[in-house]
C-alpha positions in Angstrom: 0.1 0.1 0.3 2.5 2.6 0.7 4.4 1.6 -2.5 1.4 2.6 -4.5 0.9 5.5 -2.3 4.6 6.5 -2.7 4.3 6.3 -6.4 1.0 8.2 -6.8 2.4 11.0 -5.1 5.4 11.0 -7.4 3.6 13.5 -9.7 2.0 15.9 -7.4 5.5 16.2 -5.8 7.3 17.0 -8.9 4.4 19.3 -10.3 4.3 21.1 -6.5 8.0 21.1 -5.9 9.8 21.6 -9.7 10.1 24.9 -10.1 9.0 24.7 -13.9 8.6 22.0 -16.5 11.9 22.3 -17.8 13.5 21.2 -14.3 10.7 18.1 -14.5 12.2 17.5 -17.8 15.8 17.2 -16.9 14.8 14.1 -15.4 14.0 10.2 -16.2 11.8 9.1 -13.6 11.7 5.3 -14.0 8.9 3.2 -12.1 9.2 -0.1 -13.7 11.4 -2.3 -15.5 10.8 -5.4 -17.4 13.8 -8.4 -18.4 12.8 -10.5 -21.6 15.1 -13.1 -22.9 14.9 -13.1 -26.8 16.2 -16.5 -28.2 18.9 -17.9 -26.2 21.3 -15.1 -25.6 19.5 -11.6 -26.1 18.3 -9.7 -22.9 15.6 -7.0 -23.6 15.4 -4.4 -20.8 12.0 -2.0 -20.9 12.3 1.0 -18.6 9.3 2.5 -17.9 9.5 6.1 -17.6 6.9 8.8 -16.0 5.6 11.1 -18.9 6.2 14.3 -18.0 3.9 15.8 -20.6 1.0 13.8 -18.8 2.0 15.2 -15.5 1.6 18.7 -16.8 -1.9 17.7 -18.2 -3.2 16.5 -15.4 -2.3 19.4 -13.5 -3.9 21.8 -15.9 -0.5 23.2 -17.2 -1.3 22.3 -20.9 -3.8 22.9 -23.6 -5.9 19.8 -21.9 -4.7 17.2 -24.7 -4.9 13.9 -23.3 -1.3 12.5 -23.4 -0.3 8.7 -22.9 1.1 8.8 -18.8 4.1 6.7 -19.8 7.0 6.0 -21.9 8.5 2.7 -22.7 11.9 2.4 -24.0 13.2 -1.0 -24.7 17.3 -2.1 -25.1 18.6 -5.4 -26.2 22.3 -6.9 -25.6 24.0 -10.0 -24.5 23.9 -9.0 -20.7 21.3 -7.3 -18.5 23.7 -4.5 -18.1 24.4 -4.3 -21.6 20.7 -4.4 -22.6 20.0 -1.2 -20.0 23.0 0.6 -21.2 21.7 0.4 -25.0 18.0 1.5 -23.3 20.0 4.5 -21.6 21.4 5.9 -24.6 18.0 6.2 -26.5 17.0 8.8 -23.2 18.0 12.4 -23.5 18.1 12.7 -19.8 19.6 11.3 -16.6 17.7 8.2 -15.3 16.3 8.4 -11.7 15.6 5.0 -9.8 14.5 6.4 -6.8 10.7 5.5 -7.6 11.4 2.2 -9.1 7.7 0.4 -8.2 7.9 -3.0 -10.2 10.4 -5.1 -11.8 8.6 -7.7 -14.2 10.3 -10.8 -15.6 9.4 -12.6 -18.9 8.4 -16.2 -19.0 11.0 -17.4 -21.5 13.9 -15.8 -19.3 12.3 -17.7 -16.2 12.2 -20.8 -17.7 16.2 -20.4 -18.6 17.0 -19.0 -15.1 16.8 -15.7 -13.2 20.2 -16.0 -11.0 21.9 -13.9 -13.3 19.3 -11.1 -13.2 18.9 -11.5 -9.5 22.7 -11.0 -9.3 22.8 -8.0 -11.3 19.7 -6.3 -9.5 21.5 -7.2 -6.1 24.6 -5.1 -7.0 22.6 -2.2 -8.2 22.9 0.0 -5.5 20.3 2.5 -7.2 17.6 -0.5 -7.1 15.8 -0.7 -4.3 16.0 -4.3 -2.5 12.0 -4.1 -1.6 11.1 -3.3 -5.0 8.3 -5.8 -5.8 9.0 -8.5 -8.4 6.2 -10.3 -11.1 6.8 -13.1 -13.6 4.8 -12.7 -17.0 2.8 -15.5 -17.4 3.4 -17.2 -20.7 4.4 -14.2 -22.3 7.0 -10.8 -22.3 7.1 -8.5 -19.9 7.1 -6.1 -22.4 3.7 -6.6 -22.8 2.2 -6.7 -19.4 4.2 -3.4 -19.0 3.0 -1.6 -22.4 -0.6 -2.7 -21.1 -2.1 0.8 -20.7 -4.8 1.3 -17.8 -7.6 3.2 -16.7 -8.4 4.0 -13.0 -4.2 4.2 -12.2 -2.6 5.6 -15.1 0.6 4.6 -14.8 0.6 0.7 -15.3 3.1 -0.4 -12.6 1.0 1.4 -9.8 -1.7 -0.4 -11.6 -0.3 -3.6 -11.0 0.8 -2.9 -7.5 -2.9 -2.2 -6.9 -3.7 -5.4 -8.4 -1.7 -7.6 -6.5 -2.7 -5.8 -3.2 -5.8 -6.9 -4.0 -5.4 -10.7 -5.0 -3.0 -11.1 -2.6 -4.8 -9.7 0.5 -8.6 -10.0 -0.2 -8.5 -13.5 -2.4 -5.4 -15.1 -1.5 -5.1 -15.8 -5.2 -1.1 -14.7 -5.7 1.9 -14.2 -4.0 3.6 -10.7 -3.1 7.3 -11.4 -3.1 9.9 -8.0 -3.2 13.3 -8.0 -4.5 15.3 -9.3 -1.1 12.9 -12.3 -0.1 13.3 -13.6 -3.5 17.4 -13.6 -3.4 17.2 -14.8 0.1 15.2 -17.8 -1.2 17.9 -18.8 -2.7 20.8 -18.5 -0.4 20.7 -22.2 1.5 20.5 -24.0 -1.9 17.4 -25.9 -0.8 14.7 -23.6 -0.6 12.7 -23.4 -3.8 11.1 -19.7 -4.7 7.9 -18.5 -5.5 6.9 -15.0 -7.3 3.6 -14.0 -8.3 2.4 -13.8 -12.1 0.9 -11.4 -14.3 -0.7 -11.6 -18.0 -1.5 -9.0 -20.8 -4.7 -9.0 -23.0 -4.1 -11.1 -25.9 -4.6 -8.1 -28.3 -1.4 -6.5 -26.9 -1.2 -3.8 -29.7 -4.5 -2.0 -29.3 -4.2 -2.5 -25.2 -0.9 -0.2 -25.8 -3.3 2.4 -27.2 -5.1 5.4 -25.9 -8.0 4.1 -27.8 -7.8 1.2 -25.3 -7.9 3.3 -22.1 -11.1 5.6 -24.0 -13.4 2.6 -23.9 -15.7 1.3 -20.8 -14.5 -1.7 -20.5 -10.8 -1.6 -21.9 -8.4 -4.4 -22.2 -6.3 -4.6 -19.0 -3.3 -6.5 -17.2 -4.4 -9.1 -14.8 -2.3 -10.4 -12.0 -3.0 -14.1 -11.1 -1.0 -17.2 -10.0 2.1 -18.3 -8.6 5.6 -19.0 -10.4 7.4 -21.8 -8.8 11.3 -21.4 -9.4 13.6 -24.8 -8.6 16.6 -24.6 -6.6 18.8 -23.4 -9.5 16.7 -20.2 -10.2 14.7 -22.2 -13.1 10.6 -21.7 -13.6 9.7 -25.3 -12.7 5.8 -24.6 -12.8 2.9 -22.5 -12.0 0.5 -22.8 -9.6 -3.3 -21.4 -9.9 -6.9 -20.8 -8.1 -7.3 -23.7 -5.0 -3.3 -24.4 -5.2 -2.1 -20.6 -5.1 -4.6 -20.0 -1.8 -3.4 -23.2 -0.1 0.5 -21.5 -0.7 -0.5 -18.5 1.1 -2.4 -20.7 3.9 0.7 -22.8 4.9 2.6 -19.7 4.6 0.8 -17.7 6.7 0.4 -15.1 4.4 -3.3 -15.4 3.8 -5.1 -12.1 5.1 -8.5 -13.1 4.1 -10.4 -15.1 1.0 -13.7 -16.8 0.2 -14.3 -20.3 0.4 -17.2 -22.2 -1.2 -18.8 -25.7 -1.2 -21.5 -27.1 -3.8 -24.2 -28.9 -1.6 -26.6 -29.4 -4.7 -27.0 -28.3 -8.5 -26.5 -24.8 -8.7 -26.6 -24.4 -4.8 -23.4 -23.4 -2.9 -22.7 -21.9 1.0 -19.6 -19.5 1.0 -17.4 -18.9 4.0 -15.5 -15.6 4.3 -12.2 -16.7 6.3 -10.9 -14.1 8.0 -8.1 -15.6 10.0 -5.5 -18.4 9.3 -2.6 -19.7 11.0 -0.8 -22.7 10.0 2.4 -24.5 11.8 4.8 -26.6 9.6 6.9 -29.4 10.9 9.4 -31.7 9.5 10.5 -34.4 12.0 12.0 -37.9 12.1 9.5 -40.8 12.8 10.7 -44.6 12.7 13.8 -43.7 10.7 11.9 -41.5 8.2 10.5 -38.1 7.5 7.5 -36.9 8.4 5.8 -33.4 6.9 3.5 -32.3 9.8 0.8 -29.4 9.3 -1.9 -28.0 11.9 -3.6 -25.4 10.1 -6.4 -23.3 12.2 -9.2 -20.9 10.3 -11.7 -18.7 11.6 -14.7 -17.1 9.3 -18.1 -16.3 9.0 -21.0 -17.3 6.7 -20.9 -15.1 4.0 -23.9 -16.8 1.8 -26.0 -20.1 1.8 -28.3 -21.3 -0.8 -28.4 -24.7 0.4 -31.9 -25.7 1.9 -30.9 -28.3 3.9 -28.5 -26.2 6.0 -30.9 -24.0 7.8 -28.3 -22.3 10.4 -30.9 -22.5 13.1 -28.7 -24.9 15.2 -25.2 -25.4 16.5 -25.3 -28.6 14.5 -25.5 -26.5 11.4 -22.3 -25.1 12.1 -20.7 -27.7 13.1 -21.6 -29.5 9.9 -20.1 -26.6 7.9 -17.1 -26.6 9.6 -16.3 -30.4 9.0 -17.2 -29.6 5.3 -14.8 -27.0 4.8 -12.1 -28.7 7.2 -12.1 -32.0 4.8 -12.0 -29.6 1.5 -9.2 -27.4 2.9 -7.5 -30.4 4.2 -7.7 -32.4 0.6 -6.4 -28.8 -0.9 -3.3 -28.5 1.3 -2.4 -32.2 1.0 -2.6 -31.8 -3.0 -0.4 -28.8 -3.2 2.1 -30.0 -0.9 2.3 -33.3 -3.1 3.2 -31.2 -5.7 5.8 -29.4 -4.3 7.4 -33.1 -3.7 6.8 -34.4 -7.2 8.9 -31.3 -8.2 11.3 -31.2 -5.2 10.3 -27.7 -4.7 10.3 -27.0 -0.8 9.0 -23.3 -1.2 7.0 -24.3 2.1 10.8 -24.1 4.0 10.3 -27.7 5.9 14.0 -28.0 5.5 14.2 -25.0 7.7 12.2 -27.0 10.5 14.1 -30.4 10.3 17.6 -28.2 10.2 16.5 -26.8 13.6 15.1 -29.9 15.4 17.5 -32.4 14.1 20.8 -30.6 13.1 23.0 -33.3 13.3 20.6 -35.2 10.7 20.6 -32.5 8.5 24.5 -31.7 8.5 24.5 -35.4 6.9 21.3 -35.5 4.5 21.4 -31.9 3.7 22.9 -32.6 0.2 19.9 -35.1 -0.5 17.1 -32.9 1.0 15.3 -32.9 -2.6 15.0 -36.8 -2.6 14.3 -36.8 0.9 11.6 -34.1 0.6 10.2 -36.1 -2.5 9.3 -39.3 -0.7 8.4 -37.9 2.9 5.0 -39.3 4.5 2.4 -36.0 4.9 0.1 -35.1 7.9 -2.3 -32.6 7.7 -4.8 -31.6 10.6 -7.2 -28.6 9.9 -9.9 -27.2 12.4 -12.1 -24.7 11.1 -14.2 -22.2 13.0 -17.3 -20.7 12.1 -18.0 -17.5 14.0 -21.3 -16.1 12.9 -23.7 -16.0 10.0 -24.1 -12.5 9.6 -27.4 -10.6 10.0 -29.7 -13.5 9.5 -29.2 -17.2 10.5 -31.7 -19.1 8.1 -31.5 -18.8 4.2 -34.1 -16.8 2.3 -36.4 -19.7 0.8 -37.4 -18.4 -2.2 -40.1 -20.3 -4.1 -41.3 -20.3 -7.5 -44.9 -18.6 -7.8 -48.0 -20.5 -9.2 -49.4 -18.9 -12.4 -52.9 -21.0 -13.2 
């Protein structure tokens, strides 16, 4: 939230603080960076720059003509630094990175590996280590950054708001910053995750003023989680329930909606507003056991199930048991996926390292295989607090027409 406000305040600060448009035009304010891999060896860097003409148009200091709020400058090279330098040569003013707010990596780059890119950013003193990161799902970072947006005119700021909504309100993506991603690869045994973003299929039209002038414009979206192996290569994507299960197990879930189908076209939904998970890896009978204990609280958000009246405590217990079973199944499926790919981004290895340091010292180099074959025990407890203003569902009956 702070990052979004900061970027939005850049415009007003510059307009109020700069003596003239001439001073503003002496800076290139970089708010986003995209990194793509073209072919096998060529990197492409996209620098998203705030368009000063758009700032002054918004401030009432021009004729009022609508101007595209950002400029995307592209450079290519054999290394990330080389591509960045090529992009810089296309800009007539010094680059200003203090307000860099987003880094987006393309799918092709993620598949080849991101460790070299992370090393470059970690060494660059101008890049803030708490900059959010996304992976362009199935496409180029350029296409995501090149999609114009409406309510929030700067695309990277729009992406930040979408991350917040998808992560905080629904639990459907990861909110990862640069330093967190780098730290994930430090011990060589913990895999990493990054949130995903997509661009509209009609990329060319999405980058035009005509797109944002219509009532239902094409826009970028934030969805899914990219999972990287220990070598920094994209291993697979997880979406929907598995993405939500990831946040539950990493204790990052703030709230979400869970639904259950009770009959044809009939559902009840629970709004979860609290979740806490404890993960442990222990040795039992000479084998590693992955233990999960999850506790969740929520309220009945809607109920269209005639057989669940919510008039007794037994009704609430019935819902709790149904949701416990559903969540348990989802958590186990996610863990099994991480085991089959040997991607322990849930950090069970950290628990084992603390609980059995001698065993860990001997077997740490074989953790991938050990994790893959470990047994799994998941326990879930769900507490339904209330059903809102009404307990019984609204019973709508069809009228008879004679």
